N, CA, C, O and the ligand as a Tripos MOL2 file, in Angstrom:
@<TRIPOS>MOLECULE
protein
  253   251    64     0     0
PROTEIN
NO_CHARGES

@<TRIPOS>ATOM
      1 N          76.4970   35.5230   68.9070 N.3       1 MET1
      2 CA         75.9930   34.1570   69.0750 C.3       1 MET1
      3 C          74.6080   34.1860   69.7250 C.2       1 MET1
      4 O          74.3950   34.8210   70.7580 O.2       1 MET1
      5 N          73.6940   33.4910   69.0970 N.am      2 VAL2
      6 CA         72.3250   33.4510   69.6050 C.3       2 VAL2
      7 C          72.1290   32.2220   70.4870 C.2       2 VAL2
      8 O          72.3900   31.0920   70.0770 O.2       2 VAL2
      9 N          71.6700   32.4680   71.6880 N.am      3 ILE3
     10 CA         71.3750   31.3520   72.5900 C.3       3 ILE3
     11 C          69.9070   30.9720   72.4330 C.2       3 ILE3
     12 O          69.0100   31.7770   72.6810 O.2       3 ILE3
     13 N          69.6850   29.7390   72.0210 N.am      4 GLU4
     14 CA         68.3180   29.2920   71.7870 C.3       4 GLU4
     15 C          67.7710   28.5450   72.9930 C.2       4 GLU4
     16 O          68.4810   27.7720   73.6350 O.2       4 GLU4
     17 N          66.5070   28.7860   73.2900 N.am      5 SER5
     18 CA         65.8760   28.1010   74.4010 C.3       5 SER5
     19 C          65.7450   26.6180   74.0940 C.2       5 SER5
     20 O          65.5730   26.2220   72.9410 O.2       5 SER5
     21 N          65.8270   25.8140   75.1260 N.am      6 THR6
     22 CA         65.6920   24.3780   74.9340 C.3       6 THR6
     23 C          64.3530   23.8790   75.4490 C.2       6 THR6
     24 O          64.0410   22.6930   75.3430 O.2       6 THR6
     25 N          63.5560   24.7930   76.0110 N.am      7 GLU7
     26 CA         62.2280   24.3780   76.4420 C.3       7 GLU7
     27 C          61.1990   25.3950   75.9880 C.2       7 GLU7
     28 O          61.5030   26.5750   75.8130 O.2       7 GLU7
     29 N          59.9750   24.9180   75.8020 N.am      8 CYS8
     30 CA         58.8960   25.7780   75.3330 C.3       8 CYS8
     31 C          58.6520   26.9060   76.3360 C.2       8 CYS8
     32 O          58.5260   26.6680   77.5370 O.2       8 CYS8
     33 N          58.5900   28.1210   75.8280 N.am      9 ILE9
     34 CA         58.4080   29.2710   76.7050 C.3       9 ILE9
     35 C          57.0270   29.2640   77.3560 C.2       9 ILE9
     36 O          56.8280   29.8930   78.3950 O.2       9 ILE9
     37 N          56.0830   28.5640   76.7590 N.am     10 LEU10
     38 CA         54.7110   28.5710   77.2510 C.3      10 LEU10
     39 C          54.3950   27.4060   78.1920 C.2      10 LEU10
     40 O          53.7590   27.6080   79.2260 O.2      10 LEU10
     41 N          54.8220   26.2110   77.8530 N.am     11 CYS11
     42 CA         54.4700   25.0600   78.7000 C.3      11 CYS11
     43 C          55.7040   24.3650   79.2760 C.2      11 CYS11
     44 O          55.5840   23.3910   80.0180 O.2      11 CYS11
     45 N          56.8900   24.8710   78.9300 N.am     12 ARG12
     46 CA         58.1590   24.3610   79.4450 C.3      12 ARG12
     47 C          58.4500   22.9240   79.0150 C.2      12 ARG12
     48 O          59.2940   22.2500   79.6070 O.2      12 ARG12
     49 N          57.7560   22.4700   77.9990 N.am     13 ARG13
     50 CA         58.0700   21.1660   77.4280 C.3      13 ARG13
     51 C          59.4430   21.2500   76.7600 C.2      13 ARG13
     52 O          59.7510   22.2430   76.1010 O.2      13 ARG13
     53 N          60.2540   20.2350   76.9210 N.am     14 LEU14
     54 CA         61.5800   20.2610   76.3280 C.3      14 LEU14
     55 C          61.5220   20.1590   74.8080 C.2      14 LEU14
     56 O          60.6740   19.4630   74.2480 O.2      14 LEU14
     57 N          62.4200   20.8510   74.1680 N.am     15 ARG15
     58 CA         62.5000   20.8370   72.7240 C.3      15 ARG15
     59 C          62.8280   19.4340   72.2270 C.2      15 ARG15
     60 O          63.7290   18.7700   72.7400 O.2      15 ARG15
     61 N          62.0860   19.0020   71.2270 N.am     16 GLN16
     62 CA         62.2740   17.6500   70.7210 C.3      16 GLN16
     63 C          63.4530   17.5710   69.7690 C.2      16 GLN16
     64 O          63.8430   18.5560   69.1420 O.2      16 GLN16
     65 N          64.0120   16.3640   69.6770 N.am     17 LYS17
     66 CA         65.1680   16.1610   68.8170 C.3      17 LYS17
     67 C          64.8490   16.3860   67.3460 C.2      17 LYS17
     68 O          65.7040   16.8110   66.5690 O.2      17 LYS17
     69 N          63.6110   16.0960   66.9780 N.am     18 ASN18
     70 CA         63.2370   16.2830   65.5730 C.3      18 ASN18
     71 C          63.0280   17.7600   65.2350 C.2      18 ASN18
     72 O          62.7570   18.1270   64.0920 O.2      18 ASN18
     73 N          63.1670   18.6030   66.2840 N.am     19 ASN19
     74 CA         63.2160   20.0390   66.0590 C.3      19 ASN19
     75 C          61.9290   20.6550   65.5290 C.2      19 ASN19
     76 O          61.9600   21.6750   64.8400 O.2      19 ASN19
     77 N          60.8030   20.0380   65.8490 N.am     20 GLN20
     78 CA         59.5430   20.6230   65.4140 C.3      20 GLN20
     79 C          59.1730   21.7770   66.3230 C.2      20 GLN20
     80 O          59.6860   21.9020   67.4360 O.2      20 GLN20
     81 N          58.2800   22.6160   65.8350 N.am     21 GLY21
     82 CA         57.8670   23.7640   66.6200 C.3      21 GLY21
     83 C          58.4340   25.0420   66.0560 C.2      21 GLY21
     84 O          59.0530   25.0540   64.9920 O.2      21 GLY21
     85 N          58.2150   26.1170   66.7860 N.am     22 LEU22
     86 CA         58.6370   27.4280   66.3260 C.3      22 LEU22
     87 C          59.8140   27.9470   67.1280 C.2      22 LEU22
     88 O          59.9360   27.6810   68.3240 O.2      22 LEU22
     89 N          60.6690   28.6820   66.4620 N.am     23 LEU23
     90 CA         61.6920   29.4210   67.1740 C.3      23 LEU23
     91 C          61.5040   30.8930   66.8290 C.2      23 LEU23
     92 O          61.6770   31.2950   65.6780 O.2      23 LEU23
     93 N          61.1530   31.6900   67.8240 N.am     24 VAL24
     94 CA         60.9570   33.1080   67.6030 C.3      24 VAL24
     95 C          61.9400   33.8810   68.4630 C.2      24 VAL24
     96 O          61.8590   33.8600   69.6910 O.2      24 VAL24
     97 N          62.8620   34.5580   67.8120 N.am     25 LYS25
     98 CA         63.8850   35.3230   68.5240 C.3      25 LYS25
     99 C          64.6090   34.4870   69.5640 C.2      25 LYS25
    100 O          64.9490   34.9730   70.6420 O.2      25 LYS25
    101 N          64.8390   33.2290   69.2320 N.am     26 GLY26
    102 CA         65.5740   32.3690   70.1400 C.3      26 GLY26
    103 C          64.7050   31.6650   71.1640 C.2      26 GLY26
    104 O          65.1770   30.7910   71.8910 O.2      26 GLY26
    105 N          63.4230   32.0460   71.2230 N.am     27 TYR27
    106 CA         62.5130   31.3620   72.1420 C.3      27 TYR27
    107 C          61.8230   30.2280   71.4020 C.2      27 TYR27
    108 O          61.4050   30.3650   70.2520 O.2      27 TYR27
    109 N          61.7170   29.1080   72.0970 N.am     28 TYR28
    110 CA         61.0940   27.9450   71.4770 C.3      28 TYR28
    111 C          59.6270   27.8420   71.8680 C.2      28 TYR28
    112 O          59.2650   28.0260   73.0300 O.2      28 TYR28
    113 N          58.7860   27.5450   70.8750 N.am     29 ILE29
    114 CA         57.3750   27.2430   71.1160 C.3      29 ILE29
    115 C          57.0990   25.8700   70.5280 C.2      29 ILE29
    116 O          57.3030   25.6500   69.3340 O.2      29 ILE29
    117 N          56.6320   24.9390   71.3650 N.am     30 CYS30
    118 CA         56.4350   23.5700   70.9140 C.3      30 CYS30
    119 C          55.2280   23.4780   69.9720 C.2      30 CYS30
    120 O          54.3860   24.3760   69.9490 O.2      30 CYS30
    121 N          55.1480   22.3860   69.1940 N.am     31 PRO31
    122 CA         54.0530   22.2310   68.2240 C.3      31 PRO31
    123 C          52.6810   22.2950   68.8680 C.2      31 PRO31
    124 O          51.7410   22.8190   68.2710 O.2      31 PRO31
    125 N          52.5520   21.7630   70.0910 N.am     32 GLU32
    126 CA         51.2670   21.7910   70.7850 C.3      32 GLU32
    127 C          50.8180   23.2170   71.0660 C.2      32 GLU32
    128 O          49.6620   23.5720   70.8340 O.2      32 GLU32
    129 N          51.7400   24.0300   71.5660 N.am     33 CYS33
    130 CA         51.4010   25.4120   71.8890 C.3      33 CYS33
    131 C          51.1730   26.2260   70.6070 C.2      33 CYS33
    132 O          50.3120   27.1040   70.5610 O.2      33 CYS33
    133 N          51.9420   25.9230   69.5920 N.am     34 GLU34
    134 CA         51.7800   26.5980   68.3180 C.3      34 GLU34
    135 C          50.3580   26.3750   67.7920 C.2      34 GLU34
    136 O          49.6830   27.3100   67.3600 O.2      34 GLU34
    137 N          49.9230   25.1150   67.8390 N.am     35 ALA35
    138 CA         48.5830   24.7760   67.3690 C.3      35 ALA35
    139 C          47.5200   25.4310   68.2430 C.2      35 ALA35
    140 O          46.4720   25.8570   67.7590 O.2      35 ALA35
    141 N          47.8070   25.5020   69.5290 N.am     36 ARG36
    142 CA         46.8810   26.0890   70.4930 C.3      36 ARG36
    143 C          46.6970   27.5870   70.2080 C.2      36 ARG36
    144 O          45.5790   28.1020   70.2340 O.2      36 ARG36
    145 N          47.7860   28.2570   69.9430 N.am     37 ILE37
    146 CA         47.7540   29.6930   69.7020 C.3      37 ILE37
    147 C          46.9150   30.0150   68.4660 C.2      37 ILE37
    148 O          46.1730   30.9980   68.4330 O.2      37 ILE37
    149 N          47.0520   29.1690   67.4610 N.am     38 ILE38
    150 CA         46.3480   29.4080   66.2070 C.3      38 ILE38
    151 C          44.8320   29.4050   66.4150 C.2      38 ILE38
    152 O          44.1180   30.2060   65.8120 O.2      38 ILE38
    153 N          44.3430   28.5000   67.2730 N.am     39 VAL39
    154 CA         42.8960   28.3800   67.4720 C.3      39 VAL39
    155 C          42.4040   29.1290   68.7070 C.2      39 VAL39
    156 O          41.2140   29.1030   69.0230 O.2      39 VAL39
    157 N          43.3210   29.7920   69.4020 N.am     40 LEU40
    158 CA         42.9760   30.4490   70.6630 C.3      40 LEU40
    159 C          42.0490   31.6540   70.4470 C.2      40 LEU40
    160 O          42.2700   32.4760   69.5580 O.2      40 LEU40
    161 N          41.0250   31.7330   71.2700 N.am     41 SER41
    162 CA         40.1330   32.8880   71.1950 C.3      41 SER41
    163 C          40.1720   33.6420   72.5200 C.2      41 SER41
    164 O          40.6530   33.1220   73.5260 O.2      41 SER41
    165 N          39.6680   34.8560   72.5110 N.am     42 ARG42
    166 CA         39.6620   35.6990   73.7140 C.3      42 ARG42
    167 C          38.8790   35.0790   74.8550 C.2      42 ARG42
    168 O          39.1280   35.3750   76.0240 O.2      42 ARG42
    169 N          37.9290   34.2160   74.5130 N.am     43 GLU43
    170 CA         37.0860   33.6060   75.5430 C.3      43 GLU43
    171 C          37.7840   32.4250   76.2030 C.2      43 GLU43
    172 O          37.3470   31.9270   77.2410 O.2      43 GLU43
    173 N          38.8700   31.9890   75.5890 N.am     44 ASP44
    174 CA         39.5740   30.8310   76.1190 C.3      44 ASP44
    175 C          40.2100   31.1530   77.4720 C.2      44 ASP44
    176 O          40.8570   32.1900   77.6180 O.2      44 ASP44
    177 N          40.0300   30.2650   78.4750 N.am     45 PRO45
    178 CA         40.6080   30.5060   79.8030 C.3      45 PRO45
    179 C          42.1360   30.6220   79.7790 C.2      45 PRO45
    180 O          42.7280   31.2390   80.6640 O.2      45 PRO45
    181 N          42.7620   30.0350   78.7750 N.am     46 ASP46
    182 CA         44.2250   30.0810   78.6860 C.3      46 ASP46
    183 C          44.7350   31.2920   77.9220 C.2      46 ASP46
    184 O          45.9430   31.4870   77.7860 O.2      46 ASP46
    185 N          43.8210   32.0950   77.4290 N.am     47 TYR47
    186 CA         44.2050   33.2120   76.5710 C.3      47 TYR47
    187 C          45.2470   34.1280   77.2170 C.2      47 TYR47
    188 O          46.2510   34.4800   76.5980 O.2      47 TYR47
    189 N          44.9940   34.5000   78.4540 N.am     48 ASP48
    190 CA         45.9130   35.4150   79.1500 C.3      48 ASP48
    191 C          47.3030   34.8120   79.3170 C.2      48 ASP48
    192 O          48.3170   35.4990   79.1970 O.2      48 ASP48
    193 N          47.3230   33.5130   79.5970 N.am     49 HIS49
    194 CA         48.6010   32.8390   79.7890 C.3      49 HIS49
    195 C          49.4210   32.8670   78.5020 C.2      49 HIS49
    196 O          50.6100   33.1840   78.5200 O.2      49 HIS49
    197 N          48.7910   32.5390   77.4120 N.am     50 TYR50
    198 CA         49.5080   32.5070   76.1380 C.3      50 TYR50
    199 C          49.8800   33.9090   75.6990 C.2      50 TYR50
    200 O          50.9640   34.1390   75.1620 O.2      50 TYR50
    201 N          48.9850   34.8280   75.9290 N.am     51 LYS51
    202 CA         49.2370   36.2130   75.5520 C.3      51 LYS51
    203 C          50.4600   36.7390   76.3070 C.2      51 LYS51
    204 O          51.2920   37.4570   75.7530 O.2      51 LYS51
    205 N          50.5430   36.3680   77.5690 N.am     52 TRP52
    206 CA         51.6630   36.7800   78.4010 C.3      52 TRP52
    207 C          52.9660   36.2070   77.8590 C.2      52 TRP52
    208 O          53.9750   36.9080   77.7810 O.2      52 TRP52
    209 N          52.9410   34.9260   77.4830 N.am     53 GLY53
    210 CA         54.1330   34.2780   76.9640 C.3      53 GLY53
    211 C          54.5900   34.9100   75.6660 C.2      53 GLY53
    212 O          55.7830   35.1320   75.4610 O.2      53 GLY53
    213 N          53.6520   35.1960   74.7980 N.am     54 LEU54
    214 CA         53.9970   35.7760   73.5070 C.3      54 LEU54
    215 C          54.4880   37.2120   73.6560 C.2      54 LEU54
    216 O          55.3610   37.6640   72.9150 O.2      54 LEU54
    217 N          53.9200   37.9120   74.6130 N.am     55 LYS55
    218 CA         54.3160   39.2850   74.8810 C.3      55 LYS55
    219 C          55.8010   39.3320   75.2450 C.2      55 LYS55
    220 O          56.5460   40.2180   74.8270 O.2      55 LYS55
    221 N          56.1930   38.3440   76.0380 N.am     56 LYS56
    222 CA         57.5640   38.2290   76.4820 C.3      56 LYS56
    223 C          58.5050   38.1190   75.2760 C.2      56 LYS56
    224 O          59.6070   38.6660   75.2750 O.2      56 LYS56
    225 N          58.0410   37.3990   74.2540 N.am     57 ILE57
    226 CA         58.8670   37.2050   73.0630 C.3      57 ILE57
    227 C          58.8900   38.4580   72.1890 C.2      57 ILE57
    228 O          59.9460   38.9290   71.7660 O.2      57 ILE57
    229 N          57.6920   38.9790   71.9330 N.am     58 TRP58
    230 CA         57.6160   40.0030   70.9020 C.3      58 TRP58
    231 C          57.7740   41.4340   71.3900 C.2      58 TRP58
    232 O          58.1260   42.3130   70.6020 O.2      58 TRP58
    233 N          57.5250   41.6880   72.6570 N.am     59 TYR59
    234 CA         57.5550   43.0780   73.1120 C.3      59 TYR59
    235 C          58.6680   43.4050   74.0930 C.2      59 TYR59
    236 O          58.8250   44.5560   74.5020 O.2      59 TYR59
    237 N          59.4490   42.3830   74.4720 N.am     60 CYS60
    238 CA         60.5340   42.6470   75.4160 C.3      60 CYS60
    239 C          61.8530   42.1230   74.8760 C.2      60 CYS60
    240 O          62.4000   41.1610   75.4170 O.2      60 CYS60
    241 N          62.3680   42.7300   73.8300 N.am     61 PRO61
    242 CA         63.6160   42.2580   73.2420 C.3      61 PRO61
    243 C          64.7640   42.3190   74.2440 C.2      61 PRO61
    244 O          64.9950   43.3440   74.8860 O.2      61 PRO61
    245 N          65.4700   41.2140   74.3640 N.am     62 GLY62
    246 CA         66.6160   41.1750   75.2690 C.3      62 GLY62
    247 C          66.2600   40.9260   76.7070 C.2      62 GLY62
    248 O          67.1570   40.7790   77.5380 O.2      62 GLY62
    249 N          64.9870   40.8720   77.0390 N.am     63 ALA63
    250 CA         64.5790   40.6880   78.4350 C.3      63 ALA63
    251 C          64.6700   39.2320   78.8480 C.2      63 ALA63
    252 O          64.3640   38.8940   79.9910 O.2      63 ALA63
    253 ZN         54.5080   24.3730   74.6380 Zn       64 ZN64
@<TRIPOS>BOND
     1     1     2 1
     2     2     3 1
     3     3     4 2
     4     3     5 am
     5     5     6 1
     6     6     7 1
     7     7     8 2
     8     7     9 am
     9     9    10 1
    10    10    11 1
    11    11    12 2
    12    11    13 am
    13    13    14 1
    14    14    15 1
    15    15    16 2
    16    15    17 am
    17    17    18 1
    18    18    19 1
    19    19    20 2
    20    19    21 am
    21    21    22 1
    22    22    23 1
    23    23    24 2
    24    23    25 am
    25    25    26 1
    26    26    27 1
    27    27    28 2
    28    27    29 am
    29    29    30 1
    30    30    31 1
    31    31    32 2
    32    31    33 am
    33    33    34 1
    34    34    35 1
    35    35    36 2
    36    35    37 am
    37    37    38 1
    38    38    39 1
    39    39    40 2
    40    39    41 am
    41    41    42 1
    42    42    43 1
    43    43    44 2
    44    43    45 am
    45    45    46 1
    46    46    47 1
    47    47    48 2
    48    47    49 am
    49    49    50 1
    50    50    51 1
    51    51    52 2
    52    51    53 am
    53    53    54 1
    54    54    55 1
    55    55    56 2
    56    55    57 am
    57    57    58 1
    58    58    59 1
    59    59    60 2
    60    59    61 am
    61    61    62 1
    62    62    63 1
    63    63    64 2
    64    63    65 am
    65    65    66 1
    66    66    67 1
    67    67    68 2
    68    67    69 am
    69    69    70 1
    70    70    71 1
    71    71    72 2
    72    71    73 am
    73    73    74 1
    74    74    75 1
    75    75    76 2
    76    75    77 am
    77    77    78 1
    78    78    79 1
    79    79    80 2
    80    79    81 am
    81    81    82 1
    82    82    83 1
    83    83    84 2
    84    83    85 am
    85    85    86 1
    86    86    87 1
    87    87    88 2
    88    87    89 am
    89    89    90 1
    90    90    91 1
    91    91    92 2
    92    91    93 am
    93    93    94 1
    94    94    95 1
    95    95    96 2
    96    95    97 am
    97    97    98 1
    98    98    99 1
    99    99   100 2
   100    99   101 am
   101   101   102 1
   102   102   103 1
   103   103   104 2
   104   103   105 am
   105   105   106 1
   106   106   107 1
   107   107   108 2
   108   107   109 am
   109   109   110 1
   110   110   111 1
   111   111   112 2
   112   111   113 am
   113   113   114 1
   114   114   115 1
   115   115   116 2
   116   115   117 am
   117   117   118 1
   118   118   119 1
   119   119   120 2
   120   119   121 am
   121   121   122 1
   122   122   123 1
   123   123   124 2
   124   123   125 am
   125   125   126 1
   126   126   127 1
   127   127   128 2
   128   127   129 am
   129   129   130 1
   130   130   131 1
   131   131   132 2
   132   131   133 am
   133   133   134 1
   134   134   135 1
   135   135   136 2
   136   135   137 am
   137   137   138 1
   138   138   139 1
   139   139   140 2
   140   139   141 am
   141   141   142 1
   142   142   143 1
   143   143   144 2
   144   143   145 am
   145   145   146 1
   146   146   147 1
   147   147   148 2
   148   147   149 am
   149   149   150 1
   150   150   151 1
   151   151   152 2
   152   151   153 am
   153   153   154 1
   154   154   155 1
   155   155   156 2
   156   155   157 am
   157   157   158 1
   158   158   159 1
   159   159   160 2
   160   159   161 am
   161   161   162 1
   162   162   163 1
   163   163   164 2
   164   163   165 am
   165   165   166 1
   166   166   167 1
   167   167   168 2
   168   167   169 am
   169   169   170 1
   170   170   171 1
   171   171   172 2
   172   171   173 am
   173   173   174 1
   174   174   175 1
   175   175   176 2
   176   175   177 am
   177   177   178 1
   178   178   179 1
   179   179   180 2
   180   179   181 am
   181   181   182 1
   182   182   183 1
   183   183   184 2
   184   183   185 am
   185   185   186 1
   186   186   187 1
   187   187   188 2
   188   187   189 am
   189   189   190 1
   190   190   191 1
   191   191   192 2
   192   191   193 am
   193   193   194 1
   194   194   195 1
   195   195   196 2
   196   195   197 am
   197   197   198 1
   198   198   199 1
   199   199   200 2
   200   199   201 am
   201   201   202 1
   202   202   203 1
   203   203   204 2
   204   203   205 am
   205   205   206 1
   206   206   207 1
   207   207   208 2
   208   207   209 am
   209   209   210 1
   210   210   211 1
   211   211   212 2
   212   211   213 am
   213   213   214 1
   214   214   215 1
   215   215   216 2
   216   215   217 am
   217   217   218 1
   218   218   219 1
   219   219   220 2
   220   219   221 am
   221   221   222 1
   222   222   223 1
   223   223   224 2
   224   223   225 am
   225   225   226 1
   226   226   227 1
   227   227   228 2
   228   227   229 am
   229   229   230 1
   230   230   231 1
   231   231   232 2
   232   231   233 am
   233   233   234 1
   234   234   235 1
   235   235   236 2
   236   235   237 am
   237   237   238 1
   238   238   239 1
   239   239   240 2
   240   239   241 am
   241   241   242 1
   242   242   243 1
   243   243   244 2
   244   243   245 am
   245   245   246 1
   246   246   247 1
   247   247   248 2
   248   247   249 am
   249   249   250 1
   250   250   251 1
   251   251   252 2
@<TRIPOS>SUBSTRUCTURE
     1 MET1         2 RESIDUE 1 A MET
     2 VAL2         6 RESIDUE 1 A VAL
     3 ILE3        10 RESIDUE 1 A ILE
     4 GLU4        14 RESIDUE 1 A GLU
     5 SER5        18 RESIDUE 1 A SER
     6 THR6        22 RESIDUE 1 A THR
     7 GLU7        26 RESIDUE 1 A GLU
     8 CYS8        30 RESIDUE 1 A CYS
     9 ILE9        34 RESIDUE 1 A ILE
    10 LEU10       38 RESIDUE 1 A LEU
    11 CYS11       42 RESIDUE 1 A CYS
    12 ARG12       46 RESIDUE 1 A ARG
    13 ARG13       50 RESIDUE 1 A ARG
    14 LEU14       54 RESIDUE 1 A LEU
    15 ARG15       58 RESIDUE 1 A ARG
    16 GLN16       62 RESIDUE 1 A GLN
    17 LYS17       66 RESIDUE 1 A LYS
    18 ASN18       70 RESIDUE 1 A ASN
    19 ASN19       74 RESIDUE 1 A ASN
    20 GLN20       78 RESIDUE 1 A GLN
    21 GLY21       82 RESIDUE 1 A GLY
    22 LEU22       86 RESIDUE 1 A LEU
    23 LEU23       90 RESIDUE 1 A LEU
    24 VAL24       94 RESIDUE 1 A VAL
    25 LYS25       98 RESIDUE 1 A LYS
    26 GLY26      102 RESIDUE 1 A GLY
    27 TYR27      106 RESIDUE 1 A TYR
    28 TYR28      110 RESIDUE 1 A TYR
    29 ILE29      114 RESIDUE 1 A ILE
    30 CYS30      118 RESIDUE 1 A CYS
    31 PRO31      122 RESIDUE 1 A PRO
    32 GLU32      126 RESIDUE 1 A GLU
    33 CYS33      130 RESIDUE 1 A CYS
    34 GLU34      134 RESIDUE 1 A GLU
    35 ALA35      138 RESIDUE 1 A ALA
    36 ARG36      142 RESIDUE 1 A ARG
    37 ILE37      146 RESIDUE 1 A ILE
    38 ILE38      150 RESIDUE 1 A ILE
    39 VAL39      154 RESIDUE 1 A VAL
    40 LEU40      158 RESIDUE 1 A LEU
    41 SER41      162 RESIDUE 1 A SER
    42 ARG42      166 RESIDUE 1 A ARG
    43 GLU43      170 RESIDUE 1 A GLU
    44 ASP44      174 RESIDUE 1 A ASP
    45 PRO45      178 RESIDUE 1 A PRO
    46 ASP46      182 RESIDUE 1 A ASP
    47 TYR47      186 RESIDUE 1 A TYR
    48 ASP48      190 RESIDUE 1 A ASP
    49 HIS49      194 RESIDUE 1 A HIS
    50 TYR50      198 RESIDUE 1 A TYR
    51 LYS51      202 RESIDUE 1 A LYS
    52 TRP52      206 RESIDUE 1 A TRP
    53 GLY53      210 RESIDUE 1 A GLY
    54 LEU54      214 RESIDUE 1 A LEU
    55 LYS55      218 RESIDUE 1 A LYS
    56 LYS56      222 RESIDUE 1 A LYS
    57 ILE57      226 RESIDUE 1 A ILE
    58 TRP58      230 RESIDUE 1 A TRP
    59 TYR59      234 RESIDUE 1 A TYR
    60 CYS60      238 RESIDUE 1 A CYS
    61 PRO61      242 RESIDUE 1 A PRO
    62 GLY62      246 RESIDUE 1 A GLY
    63 ALA63      250 RESIDUE 1 A ALA
    64 ZN64       253 GROUP 0 **** ****
């Protein structure tokens, strides 16, 4: 049984009832953060924060 997150791993916004956004390995990413990641550049002040959040999803299975 897969336990799915109910809040965005990046901004902790609660998952919406209409179920928009991404689910990656059970972690939820809200539409706002999804859009942010797509346009994010290395120069962006939030880059490290998002990179950290995504790292948690993709490089630490089961953590
Ligand atoms: Zn978010």
